[in-house]
C-alpha positions as CSV (number, residue, x, y, z in Angstrom):
1,M,-33.9,-72.9,-17.3
2,D,-36.6,-70.7,-15.6
3,S,-39.5,-72.1,-14.1
4,G,-41.4,-68.7,-14.4
5,N,-41.5,-69.2,-10.2
6,R,-44.8,-71.3,-10.9
7,L,-45.4,-71.5,-7.2
8,G,-45.6,-67.9,-6.3
9,D,-42.4,-67.2,-4.2
10,I,-41.1,-64.0,-3.3
11,E,-37.7,-63.8,-5.0
12,I,-35.0,-62.7,-2.5
13,T,-32.2,-60.9,-4.9
14,D,-30.5,-58.7,-2.3
15,P,-27.4,-59.9,-0.4
16,Q,-28.9,-57.6,3.1
17,A,-32.3,-59.0,2.8
18,M,-31.0,-62.6,2.8
19,R,-28.8,-61.9,6.0
20,A,-31.6,-60.4,7.1
21,L,-33.6,-63.5,6.9
22,A,-30.6,-65.6,8.0
23,H,-31.5,-65.6,11.5
24,P,-33.9,-68.3,13.7
25,V,-36.7,-66.3,14.9
26,R,-37.0,-64.5,12.0
27,L,-37.3,-67.4,9.6
28,A,-39.7,-68.8,12.4
29,I,-41.8,-65.9,12.2
30,L,-41.8,-65.9,8.3
31,E,-42.7,-69.9,8.6
32,R,-45.6,-69.3,11.5
33,L,-47.0,-66.4,9.4
34,Q,-47.0,-68.2,5.2
35,R,-48.3,-71.6,7.3
36,H,-51.2,-70.0,9.8
37,G,-51.9,-66.4,8.1
38,P,-51.8,-62.9,9.9
39,A,-51.1,-63.0,12.9
40,T,-49.7,-60.1,16.2
41,A,-46.3,-60.2,17.6
42,T,-48.0,-61.3,20.5
43,Q,-49.4,-64.0,18.8
44,L,-46.2,-65.0,17.0
45,A,-44.2,-64.9,20.2
46,P,-44.3,-68.4,21.7
47,D,-44.1,-70.1,18.5
48,V,-40.9,-68.1,17.9
49,G,-39.2,-67.9,21.4
50,A,-39.0,-64.5,21.6
51,T,-41.2,-61.9,23.7
52,P,-43.4,-59.8,21.8
53,S,-41.6,-56.9,22.0
54,V,-38.5,-58.4,20.3
55,T,-40.8,-60.5,17.6
56,S,-42.3,-56.9,17.1
57,W,-39.1,-55.9,16.1
58,H,-38.3,-58.5,14.0
59,L,-41.5,-57.9,12.4
60,R,-40.3,-54.5,11.3
61,H,-37.1,-55.5,9.9
62,L,-38.4,-58.2,7.8
63,A,-40.9,-55.6,6.7
64,G,-38.0,-53.3,6.0
65,F,-36.9,-56.3,3.3
66,G,-40.6,-56.6,1.9
67,L,-40.9,-60.0,3.3
68,V,-43.9,-59.3,5.8
69,R,-46.6,-56.4,5.7
70,D,-49.6,-54.8,7.4
71,A,-52.5,-57.8,7.3
72,E,-55.8,-56.6,7.3
73,P,-57.1,-55.8,11.6
74,G,-58.7,-58.2,13.7
75,P,-61.3,-58.3,16.4
76,D,-59.0,-55.7,18.1
77,R,-58.1,-53.0,15.7
78,R,-55.7,-51.7,18.3
79,Q,-53.2,-54.5,17.8
80,R,-51.1,-54.3,14.8
81,R,-51.7,-57.8,12.4
82,W,-49.0,-59.0,10.6
83,E,-48.8,-61.2,6.9
84,A,-46.5,-63.1,4.6
85,V,-45.8,-61.3,1.6
86,A,-46.0,-64.6,-0.3
87,R,-47.0,-68.0,0.5
88,G,-42.8,-69.0,-0.1
89,F,-39.5,-67.6,-0.9
90,R,-36.3,-68.5,-2.8
91,F,-33.2,-67.4,-3.5
92,E,-30.0,-68.3,-5.7
93,V,-26.6,-68.1,-5.4
94,P,-25.2,-65.5,-7.5
95,E,-23.8,-66.9,-10.8
96,D,-21.4,-64.2,-11.2
97,P,-18.0,-65.8,-9.2
98,D,-16.7,-62.3,-8.7
99,D,-20.6,-61.6,-6.4
100,K,-18.6,-62.4,-3.4
101,E,-21.3,-60.5,-1.3
102,G,-24.5,-62.2,-2.8
103,T,-22.5,-65.6,-2.5
104,S,-21.6,-64.9,0.7
105,A,-25.2,-64.1,1.9
106,A,-27.0,-66.5,0.1
107,R,-24.6,-69.2,1.9
108,V,-25.3,-68.2,5.4
109,L,-28.9,-68.6,4.9
110,S,-28.6,-71.7,3.0
111,R,-27.0,-73.2,6.4
112,E,-30.0,-71.8,8.4
113,M,-32.0,-72.8,6.6
114,F,-30.5,-76.8,6.9
115,L,-30.2,-76.3,11.0
116,R,-33.7,-75.2,10.8
117,S,-35.0,-77.7,9.0
118,G,-32.4,-80.9,10.6
119,D,-34.4,-81.9,12.9
120,L,-37.9,-82.4,11.4
121,Q,-37.7,-85.5,10.5
122,N,-37.0,-86.9,13.8
123,Q,-39.8,-84.7,15.5
124,W,-42.0,-86.0,13.0
125,A,-40.9,-89.8,13.5
126,A,-41.5,-89.5,17.5
127,E,-44.2,-87.1,18.0
128,V,-46.7,-87.6,14.5
129,E,-46.2,-90.4,12.8
130,P,-47.2,-92.9,15.8
131,E,-50.6,-91.2,15.3
132,L,-51.3,-91.3,11.7
133,D,-53.7,-93.9,9.8
134,P,-52.3,-96.3,8.3
135,V,-53.8,-94.8,4.8
136,W,-50.7,-92.0,5.7
137,R,-48.6,-93.5,7.3
138,R,-48.0,-95.9,4.4
139,L,-47.4,-92.8,2.0
140,A,-45.2,-91.4,4.3
141,G,-41.2,-92.1,4.1
142,L,-38.1,-91.0,2.7
143,A,-36.8,-91.1,-1.0
144,N,-33.2,-90.9,-1.4
145,T,-31.8,-91.2,-5.1
146,R,-28.6,-90.4,-6.2
147,V,-28.2,-89.4,-10.5
148,V,-25.7,-88.7,-12.2
149,V,-26.9,-85.5,-14.8
150,S,-25.4,-82.4,-16.8
151,A,-26.4,-78.6,-14.7
152,D,-29.3,-78.0,-17.4
153,E,-30.5,-81.4,-16.8
154,L,-30.7,-81.2,-12.8
155,A,-32.4,-77.6,-13.6
156,A,-35.0,-79.6,-15.6
157,I,-35.7,-82.2,-13.1
158,E,-36.4,-79.1,-10.6
159,D,-38.4,-77.8,-13.1
160,A,-40.9,-80.8,-13.5
161,I,-41.3,-81.2,-9.6
162,E,-42.8,-77.4,-9.8
163,R,-44.4,-77.9,-12.4
164,I,-46.3,-81.2,-10.7
165,L,-46.8,-79.1,-7.2
166,A,-47.9,-75.7,-8.8
167,P,-51.7,-76.5,-8.9
168,Y,-51.9,-77.8,-5.2
169,V,-49.6,-75.1,-3.5
170,T,-51.4,-72.2,-5.7
171,R,-55.1,-73.3,-5.1
172,D,-57.5,-71.5,-3.1
173,E,-58.6,-73.0,0.2
174,A,-61.8,-73.5,-1.0
175,A,-61.0,-75.4,-3.7
176,R,-58.5,-78.1,-1.5
177,P,-60.4,-81.6,-0.8
178,A,-62.0,-82.0,2.7
179,D,-60.4,-84.7,3.3
180,G,-56.8,-83.0,2.7
181,R,-54.1,-82.0,5.4
182,G,-50.9,-80.9,5.3
183,V,-48.1,-82.4,3.7
184,R,-44.6,-81.3,4.5
185,L,-42.2,-82.0,1.6
186,L,-38.6,-82.0,2.1
187,R,-36.3,-81.4,-1.1
188,Y,-32.9,-81.4,-0.7
189,V,-30.6,-81.0,-4.2
190,L,-27.1,-81.5,-2.8
191,P,-24.8,-81.7,-6.1
192,E,-21.6,-83.9,-5.5
193,G,-18.1,-82.5,-5.5
194,A,-15.6,-83.2,-8.3
195,E,-14.7,-86.4,-7.5
196,G,-18.2,-87.6,-7.1
197,Q,-19.2,-86.7,-11.2
198,T,-19.1,-90.9,-12.1
199,G,-20.7,-93.8,-10.6
200,G,-23.5,-95.5,-10.7
201,T,-27.1,-94.6,-9.0
202,S,-27.1,-96.2,-5.9
């Protein structure tokens, strides 16, 4: 099922682009630009764990694959500012089993993204959750639900989730509520191996 990319993500299909992005500094750069808007290599460097010159090199590499681009100049027009091309990105493992290059590249990028997000929950629990007021703390948490579905049904579930999220992801900043705050929704979709195809929902 094709959701039509309701979230406005850039779709990465080139295996070389996937491999280019499968680097911790480049993923950090892209995430920082998507979350906080345009920045220079010098501004990005402390957040991505690289020197300004190395950060600049990674930015140019990302630009070569159309993932970032030049932004409008800031107050200091001598400094080059960069911006993400889209709010997010998406990629898929190719359906063609003979596409070894695409499958390998998608797996490399997927693994790097799993590694990058692996400690987010612990960091949030240690640093953010204790400071939340009760209203936000009550809404936070983890859901771990197992279902037995067909591939088409799983695609329909993903489509329904994106349909709900899209208005909140794509609305203009001016339309956001005055008491709004950033919320990270982590969504892992982990089909089990063949031995896990039957059974209950626990």
